Each structure stands twice: as C-alpha cells, then as structure tokens.
C-alpha positions as CSV (number, residue, x, y, z in Angstrom):
1,M,-75.6,130.0,-18.7
2,F,-75.6,130.6,-15.0
3,S,-77.5,133.4,-13.7
4,K,-76.0,136.2,-11.8
5,T,-77.5,135.0,-8.5
6,A,-76.1,131.5,-9.0
7,S,-72.6,132.8,-9.6
8,Q,-73.0,134.9,-6.5
9,D,-74.3,132.1,-4.6
10,A,-71.4,129.8,-5.7
11,K,-69.0,132.6,-4.7
12,S,-70.5,133.0,-1.3
13,R,-70.5,129.3,-0.8
14,A,-66.8,129.1,-1.8
15,V,-66.0,132.0,0.6
16,A,-67.9,130.2,3.4
17,G,-66.1,126.9,2.6
18,A,-62.7,128.7,2.7
19,K,-63.6,130.2,6.1
20,L,-64.6,126.8,7.4
21,V,-61.4,125.2,6.1
22,A,-59.4,128.0,7.7
23,D,-61.2,127.6,11.0
24,Q,-60.6,123.9,11.0
25,A,-56.9,124.4,10.1
26,R,-56.6,126.7,13.0
27,Q,-58.2,124.2,15.3
28,Y,-56.0,121.5,14.0
29,S,-52.8,123.6,14.2
30,G,-53.7,124.5,17.8
31,R,-54.2,120.8,18.5
32,A,-51.0,119.9,16.6
33,R,-49.1,122.4,18.8
34,E,-50.5,120.8,21.9
35,V,-49.7,117.3,20.7
36,A,-46.3,118.4,19.7
37,S,-45.5,120.1,23.0
38,T,-46.7,117.2,25.0
39,Q,-45.1,114.5,22.9
40,F,-42.0,116.1,21.5
41,T,-40.8,118.3,24.4
42,P,-39.5,115.3,26.4
43,L,-37.9,113.9,23.3
44,A,-36.2,117.2,22.6
45,R,-34.9,117.4,26.2
46,N,-33.6,113.9,25.9
47,A,-31.9,114.7,22.6
48,Q,-30.3,117.8,24.2
49,L,-29.0,115.8,27.2
50,T,-27.6,113.1,24.9
51,A,-26.0,115.7,22.7
52,S,-24.4,117.5,25.6
53,R,-23.1,114.1,27.0
54,G,-21.7,113.3,23.6
55,V,-19.9,116.7,23.4
56,Y,-18.5,116.3,26.9
57,N,-17.3,112.7,26.1
58,A,-15.8,114.0,22.8
59,R,-13.9,116.7,24.7
60,V,-12.7,114.2,27.3
61,W,-11.4,112.0,24.6
62,V,-9.9,114.7,22.4
63,A,-8.1,116.9,25.0
64,P,-5.3,114.4,26.0
65,R,-4.7,113.4,22.4
66,L,-4.5,117.1,21.3
67,E,-2.1,117.8,24.2
68,R,0.2,114.9,23.2
69,T,0.1,116.0,19.6
70,G,1.1,119.5,20.6
71,V,4.0,118.2,22.6
72,A,5.1,116.0,19.7
73,V,4.9,118.9,17.3
74,Q,6.9,121.1,19.6
75,E,9.6,118.5,20.4
76,Q,9.9,116.6,17.0
77,L,8.5,118.6,14.2
78,A,9.3,122.2,15.3
79,P,13.1,121.6,15.5
80,K,13.1,120.1,12.0
81,V,11.0,122.9,10.6
82,S,13.3,125.4,12.3
83,A,16.4,123.7,10.9
84,A,15.0,123.6,7.5
85,M,14.1,127.3,7.6
86,V,17.6,128.2,8.8
87,A,19.2,126.1,6.1
88,T,17.0,127.7,3.5
89,A,17.9,131.2,4.8
90,R,21.6,130.4,4.6
91,K,21.2,129.1,1.0
92,M,19.3,132.3,0.1
93,E,21.9,134.7,1.6
94,P,24.1,136.2,-1.1
95,V,27.8,135.3,-1.1
96,Q,29.9,138.1,0.4
97,A,33.1,139.0,-1.3
98,R,36.2,137.8,0.7
99,S,37.9,140.6,2.5
100,R,41.5,141.0,1.4
101,R,43.8,141.3,4.4
102,W,47.1,141.9,2.6
103,P,46.5,145.7,2.3
104,A,46.0,146.0,6.0
105,V,49.1,143.8,6.7
106,V,51.2,146.0,4.3
107,A,49.9,149.1,5.9
108,G,50.9,147.8,9.3
109,I,54.4,146.9,8.2
110,V,54.9,150.3,6.6
111,M,53.7,152.0,9.8
112,L,56.2,149.9,11.9
113,I,59.1,150.8,9.5
114,A,58.1,154.5,9.6
115,A,58.0,154.4,13.4
116,A,61.4,152.7,13.6
117,A,62.9,155.2,11.2
118,A,61.5,158.1,13.2
119,G,62.9,156.7,16.4
120,G,66.3,156.2,14.9
121,L,66.3,159.8,13.5
122,L,65.3,161.2,16.9
123,R,68.1,159.2,18.6
124,S,70.7,160.4,16.2
125,Q,69.6,164.0,16.5
126,R,69.7,163.7,20.3
127,N,73.2,162.2,20.2
128,A,74.4,165.0,17.9
129,A,73.0,167.6,20.1
130,S,74.6,166.2,23.2
131,N,78.0,165.9,21.5
132,Q,77.8,169.6,20.5
133,A,76.8,170.8,24.0
134,T,79.8,169.3,25.8
135,P,83.3,170.6,25.0
136,P,85.8,168.0,24.0
137,P,87.9,166.6,26.9
138,D,91.4,168.0,27.5
139,P,94.2,165.9,26.2
140,M,95.7,163.5,28.7
141,P,98.9,164.7,30.4
142,P,101.9,162.5,29.8
143,A,102.5,159.7,32.2
144,G,104.6,160.6,35.2
145,S,103.6,164.3,35.2
146,R,101.0,166.0,37.3
147,P,98.6,168.4,35.8
148,D,98.9,170.9,38.7
149,S,102.7,170.8,38.9
150,Q,103.2,171.2,35.1
151,G,105.9,168.8,34.6
152,T,107.7,168.9,38.1
153,P,108.4,165.4,39.2
154,D,107.0,164.4,42.5
155,S,107.6,161.3,44.4
156,A,103.9,160.4,44.7
157,Q,102.0,159.1,41.6
158,A,98.3,158.3,41.1
159,D,97.2,155.1,39.6
160,V,94.3,154.8,37.1
161,N,92.0,153.9,39.9
162,G,92.9,157.1,41.9
163,Q,95.1,155.5,44.5
164,V,98.3,157.3,45.2
165,R,101.5,155.4,45.6
166,T,104.9,156.6,46.6
167,P,108.2,155.4,45.2
C-alpha cells in the first residue's frame, strides 16, 4: 500500500512534529513560569501574611480561654477526680481481719499477777531471813526489879519512857 519511503517520510514528519510541539511546550512553560511568578507571587505573599495574621489572632483568642479552662480543671474537676479515685481505691482494698485484743489483755493481766506473786514471795523470804538472823529478845524482867541488881530493891525506878523516879 504505502511505499517504504512514504512510511519513512511520515515517520520523519511525525518526529519533526513532535519536536516542534515539544519546543512550543517549552516556550509556553517558560512563559507560564514567568506569568505565574509575576502574577501569583504577590498573591502568595498576601495569602502568607493573611494566614500568619489569622494564626496570630487565633492564638490571641485561644490563650486566655485555654488558661481559664486549665484553672477550672485544676480547681473544680481535679478534686472530684481525685476524690473518686480515692473512694474507688478504698472500695477495692481487701477487708482486713479484726485484730483480737483479748489475748494481749489476758497476757498483761497474767504478767501483773506473776509480778505481784514474785514480789510477795521475795518480801516473805526477806522477812524470814531477817527473823532468823536476829536472836529472840530476852524476856522482860519483872516489874520493880532491876536487871543489873538481880532482884535487889532500889529506891529509884525507871518508867517506860526511861525517866527515873525515886520513891
């Protein structure tokens, strides 16, 4: 159908057309960059300034509200949460067995009785030892007689308090 030269010619024309389209695209893309940089750069800067003002204004608006919220949480919510946590912890704690005090009381009473018995035993032993160490006193001489005179009456007599009286 087509000759070999015609197909080659069509091929070369297609390649040349593709090169032409590519060159024109490069020219237009370069122009498009120039147009974009001249037209869109001021718009981009303006958008950047507007966005930075918006962020600043948002921070100015949010900061005091956030601080008030933090104070409210600290003063109102935190104590409630803390109390709830403590109450829950107390509910979860296992019940401890009651300590029985009566064995300690009985032991104390037994110790007191033993100490009193030991003190009484020591006192009785001390009294017995002191009674054995001293000899029994001499019998009292009859009234009216003097121990040194051995029954010789004398005119002077001693009273119980040691005073001597004469008849």
